[in-house]
N, C-alpha and C positions, 0 to 999 in steps of 0.2 A: 815925200813924193813916192817912196817905195811902198808905204802903207796904202796909198791911194791906188796904185797899180795892183797890189795884192788883192784888195777888196773888189776891185773891178773884175779881176779874173775870177774870183770866187763867185761873184754875182752872175757872170756869164755862164759859168759851169752849172750853177743852180738853175738858171733859166732854161738851159738846154735839157737838163734832167727832167724838169717839170713838163716842158713842152713835149719831149719824147714819150713820156709815160702816157699822156693824154691821147696821142695819135695811135700808139700801139694798142691801147684798149679798144678803140673804135674798130680798127682793122681786125683785131682778133675776134671781137664780138661778131662781126659779119661772117667771118670764116668758120666760126665754131657753132653756128646755129644749126640745130638738128630739126628736121621736119619729117613727119610720117608719110611714108609712101601710101598713096591712095589705093594701091592694088594689094600688096602683101602686108601692109601695116607695120613694116619695120622702119626704124628711124635711121635716116642717112643725112649727111651734110646737105644743106640747102643748095650749095653750088653744084652738087652732083645729081640733082633731080633733073629730069627731062619731061617735057610735055608730050603726051600722046593721047589722042582721042579726048582731049579736054581735061585730062587728069595729069597730075604731077606724080611721076613714078620713078623708082630707082632704076639703075642701069640694067639689072637682071630682068625686071619686069618689062622694061622698054624693049628689050630684045625678044621677049617671049610673047608679048601681046600681039595679036593679029589684027 
């Protein structure tokens, strides 16, 4: 009976390790994607781009474009 509980606990731990690694990779991949600013051509994180006049631009260009 003790061996059965031991292997069940080990199986659950392995399951959560494998499940956790898959989710973290997807989230990290989305957060770490770099895209080029269409105005100054520097690379910034995709989540930091803003749209102005139909272009995706970085924060600095967004503030300076008229």
